[in-house]
Backbone atoms as SQL, in Angstrom:
CREATE TABLE atoms (id INTEGER PRIMARY KEY, chain TEXT, resi INTEGER, resn TEXT, atom TEXT, x REAL, y REAL, z REAL);
INSERT INTO atoms VALUES
  (1, 'A', 1, 'MET', 'N', -4.082, -21.282, 35.265),
  (2, 'A', 1, 'MET', 'CA', -4.269, -21.614, 33.839),
  (3, 'A', 1, 'MET', 'C', -3.120, -20.893, 33.078),
  (4, 'A', 2, 'PRO', 'N', -2.494, -21.725, 32.202),
  (5, 'A', 2, 'PRO', 'CA', -1.396, -21.163, 31.421),
  (6, 'A', 2, 'PRO', 'C', -1.846, -20.238, 30.326),
  (7, 'A', 3, 'ILE', 'N', -1.118, -19.169, 30.000),
  (8, 'A', 3, 'ILE', 'CA', -1.463, -18.297, 29.001),
  (9, 'A', 3, 'ILE', 'C', -0.830, -18.836, 27.609),
  (10, 'A', 4, 'ASN', 'N', -1.666, -18.858, 26.635),
  (11, 'A', 4, 'ASN', 'CA', -1.182, -19.336, 25.336),
  (12, 'A', 4, 'ASN', 'C', -0.670, -18.113, 24.513),
  (13, 'A', 5, 'LEU', 'N', 0.622, -18.014, 24.399),
  (14, 'A', 5, 'LEU', 'CA', 1.261, -17.015, 23.630),
  (15, 'A', 5, 'LEU', 'C', 1.593, -17.520, 22.309),
  (16, 'A', 6, 'PRO', 'N', 1.666, -16.669, 21.189),
  (17, 'A', 6, 'PRO', 'CA', 2.044, -17.149, 19.964),
  (18, 'A', 6, 'PRO', 'C', 3.446, -17.639, 19.857),
  (19, 'A', 7, 'ASP', 'N', 3.681, -18.756, 19.107),
  (20, 'A', 7, 'ASP', 'CA', 5.046, -19.243, 19.007),
  (21, 'A', 7, 'ASP', 'C', 5.767, -18.346, 18.036),
  (22, 'A', 8, 'PRO', 'N', 6.807, -17.606, 18.426),
  (23, 'A', 8, 'PRO', 'CA', 7.519, -16.793, 17.421),
  (24, 'A', 8, 'PRO', 'C', 8.203, -17.564, 16.257),
  (25, 'A', 9, 'ARG', 'N', 8.282, -18.824, 16.423),
  (26, 'A', 9, 'ARG', 'CA', 8.959, -19.632, 15.301),
  (27, 'A', 9, 'ARG', 'C', 7.885, -19.979, 14.318),
  (28, 'A', 10, 'ARG', 'N', 6.547, -19.868, 14.677),
  (29, 'A', 10, 'ARG', 'CA', 5.574, -20.220, 13.798),
  (30, 'A', 10, 'ARG', 'C', 5.560, -19.199, 12.602),
  (31, 'A', 11, 'LYS', 'N', 5.450, -19.618, 11.433),
  (32, 'A', 11, 'LYS', 'CA', 5.352, -18.782, 10.237),
  (33, 'A', 11, 'LYS', 'C', 3.998, -18.041, 10.251),
  (34, 'A', 12, 'ARG', 'N', 3.993, -16.739, 10.138),
  (35, 'A', 12, 'ARG', 'CA', 2.867, -15.891, 10.212),
  (36, 'A', 12, 'ARG', 'C', 2.417, -15.514, 8.758),
  (37, 'A', 13, 'ASP', 'N', 1.114, -15.466, 8.547),
  (38, 'A', 13, 'ASP', 'CA', 0.655, -15.097, 7.183),
  (39, 'A', 13, 'ASP', 'C', 0.938, -13.598, 6.915),
  (40, 'A', 14, 'PRO', 'N', 1.193, -13.332, 5.668),
  (41, 'A', 14, 'PRO', 'CA', 1.507, -11.938, 5.183),
  (42, 'A', 14, 'PRO', 'C', 0.472, -10.926, 5.572),
  (43, 'A', 15, 'GLN', 'N', -0.775, -11.275, 5.404),
  (44, 'A', 15, 'GLN', 'CA', -1.853, -10.327, 5.736),
  (45, 'A', 15, 'GLN', 'C', -1.862, -9.936, 7.158),
  (46, 'A', 16, 'THR', 'N', -1.658, -10.847, 8.126),
  (47, 'A', 16, 'THR', 'CA', -1.607, -10.511, 9.501),
  (48, 'A', 16, 'THR', 'C', -0.374, -9.533, 9.816),
  (49, 'A', 17, 'LEU', 'N', 0.804, -9.911, 9.176),
  (50, 'A', 17, 'LEU', 'CA', 1.912, -9.033, 9.400),
  (51, 'A', 17, 'LEU', 'C', 1.715, -7.665, 8.835),
  (52, 'A', 18, 'VAL', 'N', 1.142, -7.517, 7.724),
  (53, 'A', 18, 'VAL', 'CA', 0.787, -6.165, 7.201),
  (54, 'A', 18, 'VAL', 'C', -0.163, -5.438, 8.067),
  (55, 'A', 19, 'GLU', 'N', -1.190, -6.119, 8.605),
  (56, 'A', 19, 'GLU', 'CA', -2.096, -5.384, 9.497),
  (57, 'A', 19, 'GLU', 'C', -1.422, -5.018, 10.758),
  (58, 'A', 20, 'GLU', 'N', -0.549, -5.860, 11.426),
  (59, 'A', 20, 'GLU', 'CA', 0.181, -5.519, 12.604),
  (60, 'A', 20, 'GLU', 'C', 1.229, -4.350, 12.306),
  (61, 'A', 21, 'GLY', 'N', 1.927, -4.418, 11.149),
  (62, 'A', 21, 'GLY', 'CA', 2.732, -3.400, 10.736),
  (63, 'A', 21, 'GLY', 'C', 2.078, -2.070, 10.590),
  (64, 'A', 22, 'THR', 'N', 0.927, -2.056, 10.030),
  (65, 'A', 22, 'THR', 'CA', 0.100, -0.867, 9.842),
  (66, 'A', 22, 'THR', 'C', -0.269, -0.243, 11.174),
  (67, 'A', 23, 'LEU', 'N', -0.633, -1.175, 12.118),
  (68, 'A', 23, 'LEU', 'CA', -0.999, -0.731, 13.430),
  (69, 'A', 23, 'LEU', 'C', 0.207, -0.023, 14.081),
  (70, 'A', 24, 'ASP', 'N', 1.386, -0.767, 14.069),
  (71, 'A', 24, 'ASP', 'CA', 2.528, -0.214, 14.564),
  (72, 'A', 24, 'ASP', 'C', 2.871, 1.241, 14.025),
  (73, 'A', 25, 'PHE', 'N', 2.787, 1.345, 12.744),
  (74, 'A', 25, 'PHE', 'CA', 3.018, 2.631, 12.091),
  (75, 'A', 25, 'PHE', 'C', 2.021, 3.615, 12.785),
  (76, 'A', 26, 'THR', 'N', 0.796, 3.293, 12.820),
  (77, 'A', 26, 'THR', 'CA', -0.187, 4.176, 13.303),
  (78, 'A', 26, 'THR', 'C', 0.115, 4.662, 14.704),
  (79, 'A', 27, 'LEU', 'N', 0.682, 3.722, 15.455),
  (80, 'A', 27, 'LEU', 'CA', 1.081, 3.999, 16.898),
  (81, 'A', 27, 'LEU', 'C', 2.403, 4.691, 17.003),
  (82, 'A', 28, 'GLY', 'N', 3.073, 4.930, 15.853),
  (83, 'A', 28, 'GLY', 'CA', 4.337, 5.679, 15.806),
  (84, 'A', 28, 'GLY', 'C', 5.622, 4.821, 15.824),
  (85, 'A', 29, 'ASP', 'N', 5.516, 3.509, 15.686),
  (86, 'A', 29, 'ASP', 'CA', 6.671, 2.690, 15.738),
  (87, 'A', 29, 'ASP', 'C', 7.063, 2.260, 14.308),
  (88, 'A', 30, 'LEU', 'N', 7.762, 3.172, 13.629),
  (89, 'A', 30, 'LEU', 'CA', 8.171, 3.082, 12.213),
  (90, 'A', 30, 'LEU', 'C', 9.028, 1.839, 12.037),
  (91, 'A', 31, 'GLN', 'N', 10.035, 1.578, 12.839),
  (92, 'A', 31, 'GLN', 'CA', 10.907, 0.481, 12.715),
  (93, 'A', 31, 'GLN', 'C', 10.146, -0.914, 12.785),
  (94, 'A', 32, 'SER', 'N', 9.317, -1.029, 13.770),
  (95, 'A', 32, 'SER', 'CA', 8.549, -2.277, 13.829),
  (96, 'A', 32, 'SER', 'C', 7.670, -2.438, 12.719),
  (97, 'A', 33, 'ALA', 'N', 7.047, -1.392, 12.242),
  (98, 'A', 33, 'ALA', 'CA', 6.086, -1.477, 11.112),
  (99, 'A', 33, 'ALA', 'C', 6.866, -2.021, 9.881),
  (100, 'A', 34, 'VAL', 'N', 8.011, -1.382, 9.528),
  (101, 'A', 34, 'VAL', 'CA', 8.798, -1.807, 8.318),
  (102, 'A', 34, 'VAL', 'C', 9.271, -3.231, 8.512),
  (103, 'A', 35, 'ARG', 'N', 9.762, -3.576, 9.657),
  (104, 'A', 35, 'ARG', 'CA', 10.192, -5.050, 9.878),
  (105, 'A', 35, 'ARG', 'C', 9.092, -5.976, 9.658),
  (106, 'A', 36, 'LYS', 'N', 7.938, -5.714, 10.245),
  (107, 'A', 36, 'LYS', 'CA', 6.859, -6.721, 10.007),
  (108, 'A', 36, 'LYS', 'C', 6.365, -6.738, 8.597),
  (109, 'A', 37, 'ILE', 'N', 6.321, -5.599, 7.923),
  (110, 'A', 37, 'ILE', 'CA', 5.893, -5.675, 6.516),
  (111, 'A', 37, 'ILE', 'C', 6.916, -6.260, 5.578),
  (112, 'A', 38, 'ASN', 'N', 8.280, -6.078, 5.942),
  (113, 'A', 38, 'ASN', 'CA', 9.276, -6.786, 5.195),
  (114, 'A', 38, 'ASN', 'C', 9.206, -8.303, 5.538),
  (115, 'A', 39, 'ASP', 'N', 8.812, -8.661, 6.691),
  (116, 'A', 39, 'ASP', 'CA', 8.566, -10.163, 6.931),
  (117, 'A', 39, 'ASP', 'C', 7.521, -10.668, 6.123),
  (118, 'A', 40, 'ALA', 'N', 6.468, -9.891, 5.920),
  (119, 'A', 40, 'ALA', 'CA', 5.447, -10.338, 5.027),
  (120, 'A', 40, 'ALA', 'C', 5.947, -10.619, 3.612),
  (121, 'A', 41, 'LEU', 'N', 6.829, -9.716, 3.191),
  (122, 'A', 41, 'LEU', 'CA', 7.367, -9.837, 1.826),
  (123, 'A', 41, 'LEU', 'C', 8.411, -11.042, 1.726),
  (124, 'A', 42, 'VAL', 'N', 9.043, -11.439, 2.858),
  (125, 'A', 42, 'VAL', 'CA', 9.738, -12.703, 2.856),
  (126, 'A', 42, 'VAL', 'C', 8.896, -13.818, 2.640),
  (127, 'A', 43, 'ALA', 'N', 7.646, -13.889, 3.275),
  (128, 'A', 43, 'ALA', 'CA', 6.790, -14.921, 3.086),
  (129, 'A', 43, 'ALA', 'C', 6.147, -14.950, 1.770),
  (130, 'A', 44, 'ASP', 'N', 5.916, -13.779, 1.128),
  (131, 'A', 44, 'ASP', 'CA', 5.340, -13.715, -0.189),
  (132, 'A', 44, 'ASP', 'C', 5.883, -12.370, -0.809),
  (133, 'A', 45, 'PRO', 'N', 6.883, -12.586, -1.693),
  (134, 'A', 45, 'PRO', 'CA', 7.561, -11.378, -2.339),
  (135, 'A', 45, 'PRO', 'C', 6.548, -10.586, -3.284),
  (136, 'A', 46, 'ASN', 'N', 5.513, -11.194, -3.652),
  (137, 'A', 46, 'ASN', 'CA', 4.594, -10.496, -4.500),
  (138, 'A', 46, 'ASN', 'C', 3.229, -10.151, -3.858),
  (139, 'A', 47, 'PHE', 'N', 3.334, -9.904, -2.603),
  (140, 'A', 47, 'PHE', 'CA', 2.139, -9.567, -1.814),
  (141, 'A', 47, 'PHE', 'C', 1.839, -8.052, -1.905),
  (142, 'A', 48, 'PHE', 'N', 0.907, -7.702, -2.766),
  (143, 'A', 48, 'PHE', 'CA', 0.607, -6.343, -3.105),
  (144, 'A', 48, 'PHE', 'C', 0.331, -5.481, -1.912),
  (145, 'A', 49, 'PRO', 'N', -0.475, -5.929, -0.894),
  (146, 'A', 49, 'PRO', 'CA', -0.689, -5.056, 0.252),
  (147, 'A', 49, 'PRO', 'C', 0.577, -4.592, 1.015),
  (148, 'A', 50, 'ALA', 'N', 1.583, -5.424, 0.975),
  (149, 'A', 50, 'ALA', 'CA', 2.834, -5.193, 1.720),
  (150, 'A', 50, 'ALA', 'C', 3.502, -4.114, 0.921),
  (151, 'A', 51, 'HIS', 'N', 3.656, -4.216, -0.340),
  (152, 'A', 51, 'HIS', 'CA', 4.363, -3.232, -1.233),
  (153, 'A', 51, 'HIS', 'C', 3.625, -1.869, -1.046),
  (154, 'A', 52, 'HIS', 'N', 2.294, -1.872, -1.065),
  (155, 'A', 52, 'HIS', 'CA', 1.568, -0.681, -1.007),
  (156, 'A', 52, 'HIS', 'C', 1.725, -0.017, 0.372),
  (157, 'A', 53, 'ALA', 'N', 1.668, -0.854, 1.422),
  (158, 'A', 53, 'ALA', 'CA', 1.787, -0.314, 2.809),
  (159, 'A', 53, 'ALA', 'C', 3.218, 0.322, 2.981),
  (160, 'A', 54, 'LEU', 'N', 4.280, -0.326, 2.469),
  (161, 'A', 54, 'LEU', 'CA', 5.566, 0.243, 2.535),
  (162, 'A', 54, 'LEU', 'C', 5.692, 1.571, 1.736),
  (163, 'A', 55, 'ALA', 'N', 4.997, 1.649, 0.649),
  (164, 'A', 55, 'ALA', 'CA', 5.036, 2.916, -0.156),
  (165, 'A', 55, 'ALA', 'C', 4.412, 4.014, 0.720),
  (166, 'A', 56, 'GLU', 'N', 3.245, 3.749, 1.451),
  (167, 'A', 56, 'GLU', 'CA', 2.709, 4.772, 2.243),
  (168, 'A', 56, 'GLU', 'C', 3.438, 5.116, 3.410),
  (169, 'A', 57, 'ILE', 'N', 4.109, 4.128, 4.068),
  (170, 'A', 57, 'ILE', 'CA', 4.945, 4.354, 5.341),
  (171, 'A', 57, 'ILE', 'C', 6.150, 5.263, 4.877),
  (172, 'A', 58, 'TYR', 'N', 6.778, 4.872, 3.816),
  (173, 'A', 58, 'TYR', 'CA', 7.962, 5.615, 3.426),
  (174, 'A', 58, 'TYR', 'C', 7.632, 7.021, 2.908),
  (175, 'A', 59, 'PHE', 'N', 6.436, 7.217, 2.307),
  (176, 'A', 59, 'PHE', 'CA', 6.000, 8.480, 1.882),
  (177, 'A', 59, 'PHE', 'C', 5.785, 9.333, 3.128),
  (178, 'A', 60, 'SER', 'N', 5.049, 8.827, 4.155),
  (179, 'A', 60, 'SER', 'CA', 4.900, 9.469, 5.389),
  (180, 'A', 60, 'SER', 'C', 6.146, 9.886, 6.077),
  (181, 'A', 61, 'ALA', 'N', 7.162, 9.043, 6.003),
  (182, 'A', 61, 'ALA', 'CA', 8.456, 9.236, 6.578),
  (183, 'A', 61, 'ALA', 'C', 9.363, 10.160, 5.748),
  (184, 'A', 62, 'ARG', 'N', 8.821, 10.611, 4.595),
  (185, 'A', 62, 'ARG', 'CA', 9.505, 11.448, 3.671),
  (186, 'A', 62, 'ARG', 'C', 10.668, 10.835, 3.032),
  (187, 'A', 63, 'ASP', 'N', 10.647, 9.422, 2.946),
  (188, 'A', 63, 'ASP', 'CA', 11.767, 8.778, 2.226),
  (189, 'A', 63, 'ASP', 'C', 11.168, 8.469, 0.837),
  (190, 'A', 64, 'LEU', 'N', 11.262, 9.481, 0.033),
  (191, 'A', 64, 'LEU', 'CA', 10.565, 9.367, -1.292),
  (192, 'A', 64, 'LEU', 'C', 11.181, 8.332, -2.258),
  (193, 'A', 65, 'PRO', 'N', 12.490, 8.199, -2.319),
  (194, 'A', 65, 'PRO', 'CA', 13.006, 7.149, -3.166),
  (195, 'A', 65, 'PRO', 'C', 12.541, 5.753, -2.806),
  (196, 'A', 66, 'LYS', 'N', 12.458, 5.407, -1.446),
  (197, 'A', 66, 'LYS', 'CA', 11.932, 4.142, -1.079),
  (198, 'A', 66, 'LYS', 'C', 10.378, 4.012, -1.237),
  (199, 'A', 67, 'ALA', 'N', 9.741, 5.134, -1.133),
  (200, 'A', 67, 'ALA', 'CA', 8.295, 5.146, -1.335),
  (201, 'A', 67, 'ALA', 'C', 8.040, 4.846, -2.860),
  (202, 'A', 68, 'LEU', 'N', 8.792, 5.481, -3.717),
  (203, 'A', 68, 'LEU', 'CA', 8.626, 5.263, -5.166),
  (204, 'A', 68, 'LEU', 'C', 8.882, 3.752, -5.506),
  (205, 'A', 69, 'GLU', 'N', 10.043, 3.273, -4.975),
  (206, 'A', 69, 'GLU', 'CA', 10.402, 1.881, -5.308),
  (207, 'A', 69, 'GLU', 'C', 9.250, 0.856, -4.828),
  (208, 'A', 70, 'SER', 'N', 8.767, 1.112, -3.689),
  (209, 'A', 70, 'SER', 'CA', 7.719, 0.184, -3.272),
  (210, 'A', 70, 'SER', 'C', 6.382, 0.447, -4.038),
  (211, 'A', 71, 'ALA', 'N', 6.152, 1.622, -4.379),
  (212, 'A', 71, 'ALA', 'CA', 4.812, 1.886, -5.161),
  (213, 'A', 71, 'ALA', 'C', 5.012, 1.341, -6.525),
  (214, 'A', 72, 'LYS', 'N', 6.104, 1.507, -7.088),
  (215, 'A', 72, 'LYS', 'CA', 6.376, 0.879, -8.460),
  (216, 'A', 72, 'LYS', 'C', 6.209, -0.564, -8.523),
  (217, 'A', 73, 'LYS', 'N', 6.660, -1.325, -7.418),
  (218, 'A', 73, 'LYS', 'CA', 6.580, -2.759, -7.390),
  (219, 'A', 73, 'LYS', 'C', 5.036, -3.112, -7.211),
  (220, 'A', 74, 'ALA', 'N', 4.369, -2.366, -6.292),
  (221, 'A', 74, 'ALA', 'CA', 2.921, -2.544, -6.150),
  (222, 'A', 74, 'ALA', 'C', 2.166, -2.369, -7.442),
  (223, 'A', 75, 'HIS', 'N', 2.550, -1.343, -8.142),
  (224, 'A', 75, 'HIS', 'CA', 1.809, -1.105, -9.425),
  (225, 'A', 75, 'HIS', 'C', 2.135, -2.120, -10.449),
  (226, 'A', 76, 'GLU', 'N', 3.317, -2.691, -10.444),
  (227, 'A', 76, 'GLU', 'CA', 3.590, -3.887, -11.374),
  (228, 'A', 76, 'GLU', 'C', 2.641, -5.047, -11.082),
  (229, 'A', 77, 'LEU', 'N', 2.360, -5.204, -9.768),
  (230, 'A', 77, 'LEU', 'CA', 1.502, -6.392, -9.434),
  (231, 'A', 77, 'LEU', 'C', 0.058, -6.119, -9.620),
  (232, 'A', 78, 'GLN', 'N', -0.406, -4.843, -9.511),
  (233, 'A', 78, 'GLN', 'CA', -1.854, -4.532, -9.714),
  (234, 'A', 78, 'GLN', 'C', -1.987, -3.159, -10.351),
  (235, 'A', 79, 'PRO', 'N', -1.691, -3.053, -11.618),
  (236, 'A', 79, 'PRO', 'CA', -1.844, -1.737, -12.210),
  (237, 'A', 79, 'PRO', 'C', -3.224, -1.167, -12.237),
  (238, 'A', 80, 'GLY', 'N', -4.154, -1.887, -12.057),
  (239, 'A', 80, 'GLY', 'CA', -5.615, -1.438, -12.116),
  (240, 'A', 80, 'GLY', 'C', -6.053, -1.022, -10.724),
  (241, 'A', 81, 'ASP', 'N', -5.243, -0.897, -9.777),
  (242, 'A', 81, 'ASP', 'CA', -5.679, -0.553, -8.380),
  (243, 'A', 81, 'ASP', 'C', -5.708, 0.952, -8.300),
  (244, 'A', 82, 'ILE', 'N', -6.815, 1.573, -7.983),
  (245, 'A', 82, 'ILE', 'CA', -6.974, 2.955, -7.863),
  (246, 'A', 82, 'ILE', 'C', -6.033, 3.570, -6.830),
  (247, 'A', 83, 'HIS', 'N', -5.856, 2.896, -5.723),
  (248, 'A', 83, 'HIS', 'CA', -5.114, 3.435, -4.589),
  (249, 'A', 83, 'HIS', 'C', -3.647, 3.473, -4.925),
  (250, 'A', 84, 'ILE', 'N', -3.029, 2.582, -5.642),
  (251, 'A', 84, 'ILE', 'CA', -1.664, 2.670, -5.843),
  (252, 'A', 84, 'ILE', 'C', -1.411, 3.720, -6.957),
  (253, 'A', 85, 'ASN', 'N', -2.306, 3.829, -7.891),
  (254, 'A', 85, 'ASN', 'CA', -2.158, 4.936, -8.796),
  (255, 'A', 85, 'ASN', 'C', -2.177, 6.310, -8.108),
  (256, 'A', 86, 'THR', 'N', -3.065, 6.464, -7.157),
  (257, 'A', 86, 'THR', 'CA', -3.168, 7.673, -6.314),
  (258, 'A', 86, 'THR', 'C', -1.882, 7.861, -5.587),
  (259, 'A', 87, 'SER', 'N', -1.279, 6.819, -5.013),
  (260, 'A', 87, 'SER', 'CA', -0.070, 6.917, -4.353),
  (261, 'A', 87, 'SER', 'C', 1.111, 7.290, -5.209),
  (262, 'A', 88, 'LEU', 'N', 1.171, 6.782, -6.384),
  (263, 'A', 88, 'LEU', 'CA', 2.160, 7.143, -7.318),
  (264, 'A', 88, 'LEU', 'C', 2.109, 8.533, -7.640),
  (265, 'A', 89, 'SER', 'N', 0.833, 9.046, -7.874),
  (266, 'A', 89, 'SER', 'CA', 0.645, 10.451, -8.230),
  (267, 'A', 89, 'SER', 'C', 1.154, 11.349, -7.159),
  (268, 'A', 90, 'ARG', 'N', 0.820, 10.995, -5.932),
  (269, 'A', 90, 'ARG', 'CA', 1.309, 11.857, -4.738),
  (270, 'A', 90, 'ARG', 'C', 2.793, 11.835, -4.627),
  (271, 'A', 91, 'ILE', 'N', 3.444, 10.647, -4.799),
  (272, 'A', 91, 'ILE', 'CA', 4.892, 10.510, -4.636),
  (273, 'A', 91, 'ILE', 'C', 5.620, 11.344, -5.754),
  (274, 'A', 92, 'TYR', 'N', 5.178, 11.186, -7.014),
  (275, 'A', 92, 'TYR', 'CA', 5.811, 11.904, -8.061),
  (276, 'A', 92, 'TYR', 'C', 5.618, 13.400, -7.845),
  (277, 'A', 93, 'MET', 'N', 4.462, 13.890, -7.389),
  (278, 'A', 93, 'MET', 'CA', 4.203, 15.259, -7.180),
  (279, 'A', 93, 'MET', 'C', 5.189, 15.856, -6.105),
  (280, 'A', 94, 'GLU', 'N', 5.359, 15.036, -5.045),
  (281, 'A', 94, 'GLU', 'CA', 6.316, 15.523, -4.016),
  (282, 'A', 94, 'GLU', 'C', 7.845, 15.495, -4.549),
  (283, 'A', 95, 'MET', 'N', 8.083, 14.676, -5.530),
  (284, 'A', 95, 'MET', 'CA', 9.403, 14.540, -6.052),
  (285, 'A', 95, 'MET', 'C', 9.649, 15.644, -7.217),
  (286, 'A', 96, 'GLY', 'N', 8.589, 16.354, -7.426),
  (287, 'A', 96, 'GLY', 'CA', 8.622, 17.426, -8.470),
  (288, 'A', 96, 'GLY', 'C', 8.494, 16.946, -9.975),
  (289, 'A', 97, 'ASP', 'N', 7.933, 15.762, -10.071),
  (290, 'A', 97, 'ASP', 'CA', 7.823, 15.245, -11.477),
  (291, 'A', 97, 'ASP', 'C', 6.304, 15.326, -11.815),
  (292, 'A', 98, 'LYS', 'N', 5.897, 16.502, -12.229),
  (293, 'A', 98, 'LYS', 'CA', 4.559, 16.816, -12.546),
  (294, 'A', 98, 'LYS', 'C', 3.919, 16.078, -13.644),
  (295, 'A', 99, 'PRO', 'N', 4.623, 15.802, -14.756),
  (296, 'A', 99, 'PRO', 'CA', 4.059, 14.942, -15.772),
  (297, 'A', 99, 'PRO', 'C', 3.672, 13.538, -15.321),
  (298, 'A', 100, 'GLN', 'N', 4.591, 12.884, -14.536),
  (299, 'A', 100, 'GLN', 'CA', 4.270, 11.509, -14.015),
  (300, 'A', 100, 'GLN', 'C', 3.216, 11.661, -12.999),
  (301, 'A', 101, 'ALA', 'N', 3.088, 12.688, -12.160),
  (302, 'A', 101, 'ALA', 'CA', 2.057, 12.868, -11.161),
  (303, 'A', 101, 'ALA', 'C', 0.737, 12.928, -11.812),
  (304, 'A', 102, 'GLU', 'N', 0.694, 13.740, -12.952),
  (305, 'A', 102, 'GLU', 'CA', -0.557, 13.892, -13.629),
  (306, 'A', 102, 'GLU', 'C', -1.018, 12.630, -14.351),
  (307, 'A', 103, 'HIS', 'N', 0.041, 11.869, -14.946),
  (308, 'A', 103, 'HIS', 'CA', -0.323, 10.606, -15.547),
  (309, 'A', 103, 'HIS', 'C', -1.043, 9.569, -14.556),
  (310, 'A', 104, 'PHE', 'N', -0.439, 9.427, -13.360),
  (311, 'A', 104, 'PHE', 'CA', -1.000, 8.511, -12.393),
  (312, 'A', 104, 'PHE', 'C', -2.256, 8.972, -11.798),
  (313, 'A', 105, 'GLY', 'N', -2.353, 10.330, -11.643),
  (314, 'A', 105, 'GLY', 'CA', -3.583, 10.903, -11.133),
  (315, 'A', 105, 'GLY', 'C', -4.702, 10.685, -12.124),
  (316, 'A', 106, 'ALA', 'N', -4.454, 10.851, -13.499),
  (317, 'A', 106, 'ALA', 'CA', -5.462, 10.559, -14.500),
  (318, 'A', 106, 'ALA', 'C', -5.898, 9.097, -14.499),
  (319, 'A', 107, 'GLN', 'N', -4.884, 8.204, -14.288),
  (320, 'A', 107, 'GLN', 'CA', -5.165, 6.781, -14.225),
  (321, 'A', 107, 'GLN', 'C', -6.164, 6.482, -13.095),
  (322, 'A', 108, 'ALA', 'N', -5.825, 7.142, -11.931),
  (323, 'A', 108, 'ALA', 'CA', -6.656, 6.891, -10.706),
  (324, 'A', 108, 'ALA', 'C', -8.079, 7.346, -11.022),
  (325, 'A', 109, 'ARG', 'N', -8.224, 8.593, -11.598),
  (326, 'A', 109, 'ARG', 'CA', -9.520, 9.101, -11.948),
  (327, 'A', 109, 'ARG', 'C', -10.345, 8.196, -12.859),
  (328, 'A', 110, 'MET', 'N', -9.653, 7.690, -13.922),
  (329, 'A', 110, 'MET', 'CA', -10.305, 6.801, -14.859),
  (330, 'A', 110, 'MET', 'C', -10.807, 5.489, -14.191),
  (331, 'A', 111, 'LEU', 'N', -9.971, 5.012, -13.292),
  (332, 'A', 111, 'LEU', 'CA', -10.254, 3.753, -12.587),
  (333, 'A', 111, 'LEU', 'C', -11.539, 4.097, -11.695),
  (334, 'A', 112, 'GLY', 'N', -11.533, 5.196, -11.142),
  (335, 'A', 112, 'GLY', 'CA', -12.701, 5.662, -10.195),
  (336, 'A', 112, 'GLY', 'C', -13.973, 5.699, -10.978),
  (337, 'A', 113, 'TRP', 'N', -13.876, 6.278, -12.259),
  (338, 'A', 113, 'TRP', 'CA', -15.072, 6.432, -13.017),
  (339, 'A', 113, 'TRP', 'C', -15.576, 5.047, -13.522),
  (340, 'A', 114, 'LYS', 'N', -14.590, 4.155, -13.863),
  (341, 'A', 114, 'LYS', 'CA', -15.012, 2.765, -14.277),
  (342, 'A', 114, 'LYS', 'C', -15.684, 2.105, -13.091),
  (343, 'A', 115, 'ASP', 'N', -15.258, 2.318, -11.963),
  (344, 'A', 115, 'ASP', 'CA', -15.902, 1.794, -10.745),
  (345, 'A', 115, 'ASP', 'C', -17.228, 2.267, -10.510),
  (346, 'A', 116, 'GLU', 'N', -17.438, 3.602, -10.749),
  (347, 'A', 116, 'GLU', 'CA', -18.717, 4.216, -10.600),
  (348, 'A', 116, 'GLU', 'C', -19.730, 3.679, -11.630),
  (349, 'A', 117, 'LEU', 'N', -19.238, 3.380, -12.814),
  (350, 'A', 117, 'LEU', 'CA', -20.175, 2.938, -13.866),
  (351, 'A', 117, 'LEU', 'C', -20.630, 1.498, -13.582),
  (352, 'A', 118, 'LYS', 'N', -19.988, 0.786, -12.716),
  (353, 'A', 118, 'LYS', 'CA', -20.397, -0.543, -12.464),
  (354, 'A', 118, 'LYS', 'C', -21.698, -0.603, -11.597),
  (355, 'A', 119, 'THR', 'N', -21.935, 0.586, -10.959),
  (356, 'A', 119, 'THR', 'CA', -23.164, 0.634, -10.091),
  (357, 'A', 119, 'THR', 'C', -24.113, 1.678, -10.732),
  (358, 'A', 120, 'PRO', 'N', -25.160, 1.171, -11.311),
  (359, 'A', 120, 'PRO', 'CA', -26.137, 2.195, -11.908),
  (360, 'A', 120, 'PRO', 'C', -26.733, 3.036, -10.825),
  (361, 'A', 121, 'PRO', 'N', -27.028, 4.297, -11.310),
  (362, 'A', 121, 'PRO', 'CA', -27.765, 5.151, -10.355),
  (363, 'A', 121, 'PRO', 'C', -29.211, 4.673, -10.033),
  (364, 'A', 122, 'PRO', 'N', -29.667, 5.074, -8.928),
  (365, 'A', 122, 'PRO', 'CA', -31.055, 4.587, -8.618),
  (366, 'A', 122, 'PRO', 'C', -32.071, 5.102, -9.604),
  (367, 'A', 123, 'ALA', 'N', -33.130, 4.440, -9.807),
  (368, 'A', 123, 'ALA', 'CA', -34.158, 4.821, -10.731),
  (369, 'A', 123, 'ALA', 'C', -34.807, 6.032, -10.284),
  (370, 'A', 124, 'VAL', 'N', -35.199, 6.959, -11.158),
  (371, 'A', 124, 'VAL', 'CA', -36.019, 8.125, -10.859),
  (372, 'A', 124, 'VAL', 'C', -37.480, 7.814, -10.969),
  (373, 'A', 125, 'LYS', 'N', -38.251, 8.106, -9.877),
  (374, 'A', 125, 'LYS', 'CA', -39.693, 7.900, -10.003),
  (375, 'A', 125, 'LYS', 'C', -40.432, 8.931, -10.467);
């Protein structure tokens, strides 16, 4: 019985590429991770998860300028995302820009509080 392998010429969706890239990074293959996530951005230049994943990968690799560039692009796409605000806060803190770090940290906290307010606490009996 023949084995059905994926056709490498077939265009792959950005979400799958980001997931595979994230797995590669988790397994220690930084180059493959960045390549796959960049392929996702070729397919969709405004794919928020790809920009955010690159920000986290570059942050972990200590390439703070690239981490900041990727995080800023992700933030442009989804400024109300708690996770990208947290990422920006961490990046700015590592770069020594405490005012920017505090700004994005505060944004993340406010977004978290807004999210908490959407779910009312259980009724007290």
